[in-house]
Gaussian input, Z-matrix of N, CA and C with variables (Angstrom, degrees):
# hf/3-21g

backbone

0 1
 N
 C     1     B1
 C     2     B2     1     A1
 N     3     B3     2     A2     1     D1
 C     4     B4     3     A3     2     D2
 C     5     B5     4     A4     3     D3
 N     6     B6     5     A5     4     D4
 C     7     B7     6     A6     5     D5
 C     8     B8     7     A7     6     D6
 N     9     B9     8     A8     7     D7
 C    10    B10     9     A9     8     D8
 C    11    B11    10    A10     9     D9
 N    12    B12    11    A11    10    D10
 C    13    B13    12    A12    11    D11
 C    14    B14    13    A13    12    D12
 N    15    B15    14    A14    13    D13
 C    16    B16    15    A15    14    D14
 C    17    B17    16    A16    15    D15
 N    18    B18    17    A17    16    D16
 C    19    B19    18    A18    17    D17
 C    20    B20    19    A19    18    D18
 N    21    B21    20    A20    19    D19
 C    22    B22    21    A21    20    D20
 C    23    B23    22    A22    21    D21
 N    24    B24    23    A23    22    D22
 C    25    B25    24    A24    23    D23
 C    26    B26    25    A25    24    D24
 N    27    B27    26    A26    25    D25
 C    28    B28    27    A27    26    D26
 C    29    B29    28    A28    27    D27
 N    30    B30    29    A29    28    D28
 C    31    B31    30    A30    29    D29
 C    32    B32    31    A31    30    D30
 N    33    B33    32    A32    31    D31
 C    34    B34    33    A33    32    D32
 C    35    B35    34    A34    33    D33
 N    36    B36    35    A35    34    D34
 C    37    B37    36    A36    35    D35
 C    38    B38    37    A37    36    D36
 N    39    B39    38    A38    37    D37
 C    40    B40    39    A39    38    D38
 C    41    B41    40    A40    39    D39
 N    42    B42    41    A41    40    D40
 C    43    B43    42    A42    41    D41
 C    44    B44    43    A43    42    D42
 N    45    B45    44    A44    43    D43
 C    46    B46    45    A45    44    D44
 C    47    B47    46    A46    45    D45
 N    48    B48    47    A47    46    D46
 C    49    B49    48    A48    47    D47
 C    50    B50    49    A49    48    D48
 N    51    B51    50    A50    49    D49
 C    52    B52    51    A51    50    D50
 C    53    B53    52    A52    51    D51
 N    54    B54    53    A53    52    D52
 C    55    B55    54    A54    53    D53
 C    56    B56    55    A55    54    D54
 N    57    B57    56    A56    55    D55
 C    58    B58    57    A57    56    D56
 C    59    B59    58    A58    57    D57
 N    60    B60    59    A59    58    D58
 C    61    B61    60    A60    59    D59
 C    62    B62    61    A61    60    D60
 N    63    B63    62    A62    61    D61
 C    64    B64    63    A63    62    D62
 C    65    B65    64    A64    63    D63
 N    66    B66    65    A65    64    D64
 C    67    B67    66    A66    65    D65
 C    68    B68    67    A67    66    D66
 N    69    B69    68    A68    67    D67
 C    70    B70    69    A69    68    D68
 C    71    B71    70    A70    69    D69
 N    72    B72    71    A71    70    D70
 C    73    B73    72    A72    71    D71
 C    74    B74    73    A73    72    D72
 N    75    B75    74    A74    73    D73
 C    76    B76    75    A75    74    D74
 C    77    B77    76    A76    75    D75
 N    78    B78    77    A77    76    D76
 C    79    B79    78    A78    77    D77
 C    80    B80    79    A79    78    D78
 N    81    B81    80    A80    79    D79
 C    82    B82    81    A81    80    D80
 C    83    B83    82    A82    81    D81
 N    84    B84    83    A83    82    D82
 C    85    B85    84    A84    83    D83
 C    86    B86    85    A85    84    D84
 N    87    B87    86    A86    85    D85
 C    88    B88    87    A87    86    D86
 C    89    B89    88    A88    87    D87
 N    90    B90    89    A89    88    D88
 C    91    B91    90    A90    89    D89
 C    92    B92    91    A91    90    D90
 N    93    B93    92    A92    91    D91
 C    94    B94    93    A93    92    D92
 C    95    B95    94    A94    93    D93
 N    96    B96    95    A95    94    D94
 C    97    B97    96    A96    95    D95
 C    98    B98    97    A97    96    D96
 N    99    B99    98    A98    97    D97
 C   100   B100    99    A99    98    D98
 C   101   B101   100   A100    99    D99
 N   102   B102   101   A101   100   D100
 C   103   B103   102   A102   101   D101
 C   104   B104   103   A103   102   D102
 N   105   B105   104   A104   103   D103
 C   106   B106   105   A105   104   D104
 C   107   B107   106   A106   105   D105
 N   108   B108   107   A107   106   D106
 C   109   B109   108   A108   107   D107
 C   110   B110   109   A109   108   D108
 N   111   B111   110   A110   109   D109
 C   112   B112   111   A111   110   D110
 C   113   B113   112   A112   111   D111
 N   114   B114   113   A113   112   D112
 C   115   B115   114   A114   113   D113
 C   116   B116   115   A115   114   D114
 N   117   B117   116   A116   115   D115
 C   118   B118   117   A117   116   D116
 C   119   B119   118   A118   117   D117
 N   120   B120   119   A119   118   D118
 C   121   B121   120   A120   119   D119
 C   122   B122   121   A121   120   D120
 N   123   B123   122   A122   121   D121
 C   124   B124   123   A123   122   D122
 C   125   B125   124   A124   123   D123
 N   126   B126   125   A125   124   D124
 C   127   B127   126   A126   125   D125
 C   128   B128   127   A127   126   D126
 N   129   B129   128   A128   127   D127
 C   130   B130   129   A129   128   D128
 C   131   B131   130   A130   129   D129
 N   132   B132   131   A131   130   D130
 C   133   B133   132   A132   131   D131
 C   134   B134   133   A133   132   D132
 N   135   B135   134   A134   133   D133
 C   136   B136   135   A135   134   D134
 C   137   B137   136   A136   135   D135
 N   138   B138   137   A137   136   D136
 C   139   B139   138   A138   137   D137
 C   140   B140   139   A139   138   D138
 N   141   B141   140   A140   139   D139
 C   142   B142   141   A141   140   D140
 C   143   B143   142   A142   141   D141
 N   144   B144   143   A143   142   D142
 C   145   B145   144   A144   143   D143
 C   146   B146   145   A145   144   D144
 N   147   B147   146   A146   145   D145
 C   148   B148   147   A147   146   D146
 C   149   B149   148   A148   147   D147
 N   150   B150   149   A149   148   D148
 C   151   B151   150   A150   149   D149
 C   152   B152   151   A151   150   D150
 N   153   B153   152   A152   151   D151
 C   154   B154   153   A153   152   D152
 C   155   B155   154   A154   153   D153
 N   156   B156   155   A155   154   D154
 C   157   B157   156   A156   155   D155
 C   158   B158   157   A157   156   D156
 N   159   B159   158   A158   157   D157
 C   160   B160   159   A159   158   D158
 C   161   B161   160   A160   159   D159
 N   162   B162   161   A161   160   D160
 C   163   B163   162   A162   161   D161
 C   164   B164   163   A163   162   D162
 N   165   B165   164   A164   163   D163
 C   166   B166   165   A165   164   D164
 C   167   B167   166   A166   165   D165
 N   168   B168   167   A167   166   D166
 C   169   B169   168   A168   167   D167
 C   170   B170   169   A169   168   D168
 N   171   B171   170   A170   169   D169
 C   172   B172   171   A171   170   D170
 C   173   B173   172   A172   171   D171
 N   174   B174   173   A173   172   D172
 C   175   B175   174   A174   173   D173
 C   176   B176   175   A175   174   D174
 N   177   B177   176   A176   175   D175
 C   178   B178   177   A177   176   D176
 C   179   B179   178   A178   177   D177
 N   180   B180   179   A179   178   D178
 C   181   B181   180   A180   179   D179
 C   182   B182   181   A181   180   D180
 N   183   B183   182   A182   181   D181
 C   184   B184   183   A183   182   D182
 C   185   B185   184   A184   183   D183
 N   186   B186   185   A185   184   D184
 C   187   B187   186   A186   185   D185
 C   188   B188   187   A187   186   D186
 N   189   B189   188   A188   187   D187
 C   190   B190   189   A189   188   D188
 C   191   B191   190   A190   189   D189
 N   192   B192   191   A191   190   D190
 C   193   B193   192   A192   191   D191
 C   194   B194   193   A193   192   D192
 N   195   B195   194   A194   193   D193
 C   196   B196   195   A195   194   D194
 C   197   B197   196   A196   195   D195
 N   198   B198   197   A197   196   D196
 C   199   B199   198   A198   197   D197
 C   200   B200   199   A199   198   D198
 N   201   B201   200   A200   199   D199
 C   202   B202   201   A201   200   D200
 C   203   B203   202   A202   201   D201
 N   204   B204   203   A203   202   D202
 C   205   B205   204   A204   203   D203
 C   206   B206   205   A205   204   D204
 N   207   B207   206   A206   205   D205
 C   208   B208   207   A207   206   D206
 C   209   B209   208   A208   207   D207
 N   210   B210   209   A209   208   D208
 C   211   B211   210   A210   209   D209
 C   212   B212   211   A211   210   D210
 N   213   B213   212   A212   211   D211
 C   214   B214   213   A213   212   D212
 C   215   B215   214   A214   213   D213
 N   216   B216   215   A215   214   D214
 C   217   B217   216   A216   215   D215
 C   218   B218   217   A217   216   D216
 N   219   B219   218   A218   217   D217
 C   220   B220   219   A219   218   D218
 C   221   B221   220   A220   219   D219
 N   222   B222   221   A221   220   D220
 C   223   B223   222   A222   221   D221
 C   224   B224   223   A223   222   D222
 N   225   B225   224   A224   223   D223
 C   226   B226   225   A225   224   D224
 C   227   B227   226   A226   225   D225
 N   228   B228   227   A227   226   D226
 C   229   B229   228   A228   227   D227
 C   230   B230   229   A229   228   D228
 N   231   B231   230   A230   229   D229
 C   232   B232   231   A231   230   D230
 C   233   B233   232   A232   231   D231
 N   234   B234   233   A233   232   D232
 C   235   B235   234   A234   233   D233
 C   236   B236   235   A235   234   D234
 N   237   B237   236   A236   235   D235
 C   238   B238   237   A237   236   D236
 C   239   B239   238   A238   237   D237
 N   240   B240   239   A239   238   D238
 C   241   B241   240   A240   239   D239
 C   242   B242   241   A241   240   D240
 N   243   B243   242   A242   241   D241
 C   244   B244   243   A243   242   D242
 C   245   B245   244   A244   243   D243
 N   246   B246   245   A245   244   D244
 C   247   B247   246   A246   245   D245
 C   248   B248   247   A247   246   D246
 N   249   B249   248   A248   247   D247
 C   250   B250   249   A249   248   D248
 C   251   B251   250   A250   249   D249
 N   252   B252   251   A251   250   D250
 C   253   B253   252   A252   251   D251
 C   254   B254   253   A253   252   D252
 N   255   B255   254   A254   253   D253
 C   256   B256   255   A255   254   D254
 C   257   B257   256   A256   255   D255

   B1=1.4294
   B2=1.4635
   B3=1.3628
   B4=1.4199
   B5=1.5571
   B6=1.3505
   B7=1.4526
   B8=1.5001
   B9=1.3443
   B10=1.5651
   B11=1.5167
   B12=1.3703
   B13=1.4360
   B14=1.4236
   B15=1.3577
   B16=1.4444
   B17=1.4950
   B18=1.3777
   B19=1.5377
   B20=1.5176
   B21=1.3607
   B22=1.3826
   B23=1.4737
   B24=1.3443
   B25=1.4187
   B26=1.6077
   B27=1.3521
   B28=1.3372
   B29=1.6206
   B30=1.3092
   B31=1.4363
   B32=1.6289
   B33=1.3111
   B34=1.4868
   B35=1.5080
   B36=1.3578
   B37=1.3789
   B38=1.6338
   B39=1.3276
   B40=1.4396
   B41=1.4825
   B42=1.3066
   B43=1.4667
   B44=1.4969
   B45=1.3376
   B46=1.4221
   B47=1.5303
   B48=1.4525
   B49=1.4282
   B50=1.5465
   B51=1.3879
   B52=1.5023
   B53=1.5430
   B54=1.3778
   B55=1.4543
   B56=1.4663
   B57=1.3628
   B58=1.4824
   B59=1.5644
   B60=1.3284
   B61=1.4973
   B62=1.5220
   B63=1.2565
   B64=1.4800
   B65=1.5505
   B66=1.3356
   B67=1.5077
   B68=1.4834
   B69=1.4199
   B70=1.4767
   B71=1.5391
   B72=1.2754
   B73=1.4067
   B74=1.6078
   B75=1.2893
   B76=1.4840
   B77=1.5632
   B78=1.3599
   B79=1.4488
   B80=1.4255
   B81=1.3718
   B82=1.4226
   B83=1.4986
   B84=1.2877
   B85=1.4840
   B86=1.4989
   B87=1.3827
   B88=1.4270
   B89=1.5715
   B90=1.3955
   B91=1.4206
   B92=1.4807
   B93=1.4119
   B94=1.3961
   B95=1.5655
   B96=1.3864
   B97=1.4299
   B98=1.4827
   B99=1.3379
   B100=1.4535
   B101=1.4587
   B102=1.2922
   B103=1.5523
   B104=1.5561
   B105=1.3385
   B106=1.4465
   B107=1.5867
   B108=1.3003
   B109=1.4862
   B110=1.5459
   B111=1.3860
   B112=1.3844
   B113=1.5523
   B114=1.3024
   B115=1.4652
   B116=1.5068
   B117=1.3499
   B118=1.4604
   B119=1.6133
   B120=1.2738
   B121=1.3942
   B122=1.6100
   B123=1.2845
   B124=1.4884
   B125=1.5302
   B126=1.3916
   B127=1.4690
   B128=1.4408
   B129=1.3247
   B130=1.5582
   B131=1.5397
   B132=1.3030
   B133=1.4276
   B134=1.5798
   B135=1.3291
   B136=1.5597
   B137=1.5435
   B138=1.3276
   B139=1.4552
   B140=1.5129
   B141=1.3486
   B142=1.4037
   B143=1.6712
   B144=1.3223
   B145=1.4592
   B146=1.5622
   B147=1.3051
   B148=1.4719
   B149=1.5412
   B150=1.2970
   B151=1.4809
   B152=1.4317
   B153=1.3504
   B154=1.4501
   B155=1.4745
   B156=1.2570
   B157=1.3887
   B158=1.4960
   B159=1.3825
   B160=1.4689
   B161=1.5681
   B162=1.3862
   B163=1.4027
   B164=1.5167
   B165=1.3333
   B166=1.4413
   B167=1.5469
   B168=1.2610
   B169=1.4816
   B170=1.4768
   B171=1.3877
   B172=1.5353
   B173=1.4303
   B174=1.3282
   B175=1.5722
   B176=1.5538
   B177=1.3332
   B178=1.4311
   B179=1.5199
   B180=1.3222
   B181=1.4847
   B182=1.5976
   B183=1.2609
   B184=1.4758
   B185=1.5849
   B186=1.3453
   B187=1.4409
   B188=1.5582
   B189=1.2819
   B190=1.5541
   B191=1.4887
   B192=1.3212
   B193=1.4928
   B194=1.5282
   B195=1.2527
   B196=1.5543
   B197=1.5660
   B198=1.2933
   B199=1.5277
   B200=1.4495
   B201=1.3602
   B202=1.5099
   B203=1.4702
   B204=1.3890
   B205=1.4515
   B206=1.5180
   B207=1.3268
   B208=1.5327
   B209=1.5781
   B210=1.3052
   B211=1.4543
   B212=1.5533
   B213=1.3775
   B214=1.4897
   B215=1.4795
   B216=1.3661
   B217=1.3803
   B218=1.5421
   B219=1.3369
   B220=1.4644
   B221=1.5666
   B222=1.3352
   B223=1.5246
   B224=1.4543
   B225=1.3313
   B226=1.4952
   B227=1.5864
   B228=1.3160
   B229=1.4743
   B230=1.4858
   B231=1.2872
   B232=1.4620
   B233=1.4944
   B234=1.3753
   B235=1.5111
   B236=1.5102
   B237=1.3267
   B238=1.4518
   B239=1.4523
   B240=1.3720
   B241=1.4375
   B242=1.4982
   B243=1.3269
   B244=1.4579
   B245=1.5029
   B246=1.3136
   B247=1.5017
   B248=1.4186
   B249=1.4363
   B250=1.4242
   B251=1.4948
   B252=1.4312
   B253=1.4597
   B254=1.5053
   B255=1.3978
   B256=1.5335
   B257=1.4932
   A1=111.45
   A2=118.60
   A3=117.08
   A4=114.73
   A5=117.80
   A6=119.20
   A7=114.08
   A8=114.70
   A9=116.55
   A10=108.47
   A11=118.75
   A12=119.10
   A13=112.15
   A14=121.43
   A15=122.66
   A16=110.66
   A17=116.25
   A18=119.45
   A19=110.23
   A20=118.37
   A21=120.82
   A22=114.18
   A23=117.57
   A24=121.64
   A25=111.21
   A26=118.14
   A27=123.57
   A28=110.59
   A29=113.48
   A30=119.70
   A31=110.11
   A32=113.78
   A33=120.87
   A34=108.94
   A35=119.58
   A36=123.20
   A37=110.20
   A38=118.32
   A39=120.13
   A40=108.82
   A41=118.32
   A42=122.79
   A43=116.64
   A44=113.31
   A45=122.59
   A46=115.79
   A47=116.62
   A48=119.36
   A49=109.18
   A50=111.91
   A51=117.36
   A52=111.27
   A53=115.87
   A54=121.63
   A55=110.75
   A56=118.28
   A57=119.92
   A58=112.16
   A59=117.07
   A60=122.65
   A61=107.19
   A62=121.58
   A63=123.44
   A64=109.07
   A65=118.03
   A66=120.50
   A67=110.61
   A68=116.04
   A69=116.50
   A70=113.61
   A71=121.81
   A72=129.17
   A73=107.34
   A74=113.05
   A75=116.78
   A76=114.14
   A77=113.13
   A78=118.69
   A79=115.55
   A80=117.45
   A81=122.78
   A82=108.92
   A83=121.31
   A84=124.81
   A85=110.82
   A86=119.43
   A87=124.23
   A88=105.06
   A89=116.08
   A90=121.53
   A91=112.88
   A92=120.04
   A93=122.68
   A94=114.32
   A95=116.04
   A96=119.61
   A97=112.80
   A98=121.21
   A99=124.18
   A100=108.50
   A101=120.57
   A102=119.18
   A103=109.03
   A104=115.42
   A105=115.28
   A106=113.16
   A107=117.32
   A108=123.23
   A109=106.54
   A110=117.76
   A111=120.14
   A112=114.84
   A113=118.98
   A114=124.68
   A115=108.84
   A116=116.18
   A117=116.93
   A118=110.06
   A119=121.80
   A120=126.35
   A121=112.21
   A122=114.71
   A123=118.49
   A124=115.83
   A125=115.47
   A126=116.05
   A127=115.99
   A128=113.74
   A129=121.45
   A130=105.08
   A131=118.92
   A132=122.83
   A133=112.40
   A134=112.10
   A135=117.25
   A136=108.80
   A137=117.22
   A138=119.18
   A139=116.18
   A140=110.41
   A141=113.90
   A142=106.98
   A143=110.43
   A144=122.48
   A145=113.16
   A146=117.08
   A147=122.51
   A148=108.10
   A149=118.85
   A150=120.88
   A151=113.01
   A152=122.00
   A153=127.34
   A154=111.51
   A155=122.70
   A156=126.29
   A157=112.90
   A158=112.28
   A159=121.83
   A160=116.40
   A161=114.14
   A162=120.79
   A163=109.41
   A164=120.73
   A165=125.09
   A166=112.02
   A167=116.47
   A168=123.24
   A169=112.69
   A170=112.22
   A171=119.77
   A172=112.35
   A173=118.00
   A174=117.23
   A175=105.74
   A176=120.92
   A177=121.39
   A178=108.31
   A179=120.43
   A180=123.87
   A181=106.63
   A182=115.08
   A183=116.30
   A184=111.94
   A185=117.41
   A186=118.33
   A187=111.13
   A188=117.29
   A189=119.71
   A190=108.87
   A191=114.36
   A192=121.85
   A193=112.08
   A194=114.84
   A195=121.58
   A196=111.85
   A197=114.96
   A198=127.23
   A199=113.34
   A200=121.64
   A201=121.46
   A202=115.53
   A203=117.55
   A204=116.07
   A205=119.34
   A206=114.04
   A207=120.11
   A208=105.23
   A209=115.88
   A210=122.68
   A211=108.71
   A212=114.72
   A213=115.77
   A214=108.26
   A215=122.53
   A216=125.13
   A217=110.19
   A218=116.57
   A219=119.89
   A220=106.37
   A221=117.07
   A222=115.66
   A223=113.12
   A224=116.38
   A225=118.71
   A226=107.52
   A227=119.11
   A228=124.46
   A229=111.28
   A230=120.40
   A231=123.13
   A232=110.33
   A233=115.39
   A234=124.70
   A235=107.12
   A236=115.44
   A237=123.44
   A238=111.11
   A239=120.25
   A240=123.75
   A241=112.11
   A242=118.84
   A243=121.16
   A244=114.18
   A245=116.52
   A246=118.88
   A247=117.12
   A248=114.27
   A249=122.88
   A250=117.43
   A251=113.36
   A252=119.78
   A253=114.30
   A254=112.46
   A255=115.93
   A256=110.59
   D1=-49.90
   D2=177.59
   D3=-70.99
   D4=-24.72
   D5=173.50
   D6=-69.21
   D7=-31.99
   D8=173.46
   D9=-66.66
   D10=-43.41
   D11=-179.37
   D12=-63.78
   D13=-43.08
   D14=-177.74
   D15=-67.37
   D16=-35.47
   D17=177.09
   D18=-66.31
   D19=-38.34
   D20=176.17
   D21=-63.23
   D22=-43.03
   D23=179.93
   D24=-68.05
   D25=-36.13
   D26=175.78
   D27=-61.62
   D28=-44.97
   D29=178.83
   D30=-60.50
   D31=-43.40
   D32=178.77
   D33=-58.89
   D34=-50.71
   D35=-172.64
   D36=-68.20
   D37=-30.80
   D38=175.48
   D39=-66.40
   D40=-42.92
   D41=177.98
   D42=-62.72
   D43=-41.11
   D44=-177.64
   D45=-77.14
   D46=-28.30
   D47=-175.31
   D48=-77.47
   D49=156.54
   D50=179.44
   D51=-63.86
   D52=165.45
   D53=-170.72
   D54=-59.70
   D55=-43.82
   D56=-176.38
   D57=-64.78
   D58=-34.99
   D59=177.13
   D60=-74.11
   D61=-35.89
   D62=-176.80
   D63=-55.01
   D64=-49.06
   D65=179.14
   D66=-55.59
   D67=-47.21
   D68=179.71
   D69=-63.31
   D70=-39.83
   D71=179.46
   D72=-60.66
   D73=-51.37
   D74=-179.29
   D75=-62.41
   D76=-36.48
   D77=174.17
   D78=-63.48
   D79=-36.55
   D80=-179.06
   D81=-77.95
   D82=-33.83
   D83=177.70
   D84=-79.18
   D85=-12.59
   D86=-173.35
   D87=-86.82
   D88=164.15
   D89=-174.83
   D90=-82.73
   D91=-20.45
   D92=179.24
   D93=-57.57
   D94=-45.29
   D95=173.90
   D96=-61.30
   D97=-45.12
   D98=179.75
   D99=-60.12
   D100=-40.51
   D101=-179.87
   D102=-68.14
   D103=-37.40
   D104=179.80
   D105=-67.72
   D106=-37.28
   D107=174.94
   D108=-61.88
   D109=-46.31
   D110=-177.94
   D111=-62.51
   D112=-31.24
   D113=178.61
   D114=-76.48
   D115=-42.84
   D116=-175.45
   D117=-74.98
   D118=-41.17
   D119=-173.48
   D120=-101.11
   D121=23.56
   D122=-175.18
   D123=-51.24
   D124=-47.74
   D125=174.91
   D126=-60.08
   D127=-39.68
   D128=-178.75
   D129=-67.68
   D130=-47.73
   D131=-175.84
   D132=-56.44
   D133=-38.81
   D134=178.09
   D135=-65.06
   D136=-28.92
   D137=176.37
   D138=-62.98
   D139=-59.29
   D140=-177.62
   D141=-157.55
   D142=78.66
   D143=-163.81
   D144=-58.89
   D145=-46.58
   D146=-167.30
   D147=-71.09
   D148=-44.76
   D149=-178.26
   D150=-67.48
   D151=-43.45
   D152=177.73
   D153=-64.28
   D154=-46.10
   D155=174.43
   D156=-53.77
   D157=-51.87
   D158=177.73
   D159=-56.23
   D160=-40.66
   D161=176.01
   D162=-67.75
   D163=-44.38
   D164=178.99
   D165=-59.20
   D166=-42.96
   D167=176.43
   D168=-57.59
   D169=-49.41
   D170=174.67
   D171=-58.26
   D172=-39.34
   D173=-178.33
   D174=-70.23
   D175=-40.96
   D176=-176.83
   D177=-64.74
   D178=-39.14
   D179=-179.01
   D180=-65.00
   D181=-41.01
   D182=179.02
   D183=-65.78
   D184=-38.33
   D185=176.43
   D186=-67.86
   D187=-39.41
   D188=-173.39
   D189=-74.71
   D190=-50.22
   D191=-172.76
   D192=-80.57
   D193=-19.82
   D194=-173.20
   D195=52.42
   D196=44.86
   D197=174.07
   D198=67.82
   D199=-41.25
   D200=-174.80
   D201=-54.10
   D202=-54.43
   D203=179.61
   D204=-67.70
   D205=-12.51
   D206=175.58
   D207=-64.97
   D208=-40.29
   D209=-178.13
   D210=-67.52
   D211=-36.34
   D212=179.80
   D213=-70.51
   D214=-36.79
   D215=179.22
   D216=-64.84
   D217=-41.27
   D218=-178.29
   D219=-66.27
   D220=-38.39
   D221=176.42
   D222=-64.78
   D223=-34.91
   D224=-178.95
   D225=-67.68
   D226=-38.95
   D227=174.46
   D228=-63.81
   D229=-40.10
   D230=177.54
   D231=-62.08
   D232=-44.49
   D233=178.33
   D234=-56.93
   D235=-52.70
   D236=-174.07
   D237=-63.97
   D238=-43.32
   D239=177.97
   D240=-68.51
   D241=-39.01
   D242=175.23
   D243=-65.57
   D244=-37.32
   D245=171.86
   D246=-66.38
   D247=-38.52
   D248=174.36
   D249=-58.82
   D250=-40.46
   D251=175.55
   D252=-66.82
   D253=-34.28
   D254=177.57
   D255=-75.68

């Protein structure tokens, strides 16, 4: 359920973002970047893979969105959660 909602929000942000940022978002969501991260940080990933990958994804989102759209996404989530509770 939550995966579907997050995928929907990601799709919305890609459509709403400017053309230059769209390419960056698509690259981050794509598997090519994940494979590159895996090859570069292979020894680190073996140590504690889930947390390191999660931190890297957050850093990439901060770089691409420059913090502002993250607030917009959180607002969308708050609206979705509030409507779901009602």
